[in-house]
Steps between C-alpha positions, in 0.01 A plus 500: 500500500446633150678195356209283624252698288728541202366184312137620534585853399693372200211280391260794528735725298551236225113435477424879487773553238382207290139634506613858416729386216236268349240781505751745348598265223139419431416877462805566281470205269120453486306683248186687587192375324254755366205552724147438373164434675516127423852470673375703790183297564470239777582143379258235621587158351485628146137626531420859435403678810125581522310699755622690792681391811359257748261643756638568842460254781278601787664599822298225662707237318821642646346518845387138494840402360687679780271344770558157347873546509478636860296212633688240304835624644350494842382144472852393384617601844295223648707229318812548723273507799346167398847345444634590855160462687554150635860551612411837661205368686703227658784730588320812618136457524172576323559882481587455134139408435381826662743701276378328185135547589556864571686530170208337312253716695675824386481362141128421546435860635684646196313275269165591645594879486581464130178312434288750685653797310420325175861457393433142383183585307562476115168621388525866617 
């Protein structure tokens, strides 16, 4: 059974060996440049860095972003439902509509909860 994995293991060994040899040759043949404050400063499109780092984002931004992704992904689950709806209703019955309405109702309750807790308010 090992002969089935031999090509993959060989490719991994060759890739790791090539990376290691390349790094080793770079260290051995490359010359170390003298360090100075200008070399160690951040490079921003040729402009000298001015001021401090950017201010931190509010936690609210991340919370709203996560809620957007959550509800966006949940709505994506409605597309396959819409594609098979007509065929499913003719084959089985209207219970697929009840399932979809309950799914949307759960999303609505979650949205109302997030809204009531103030998770979607940017001004706080």
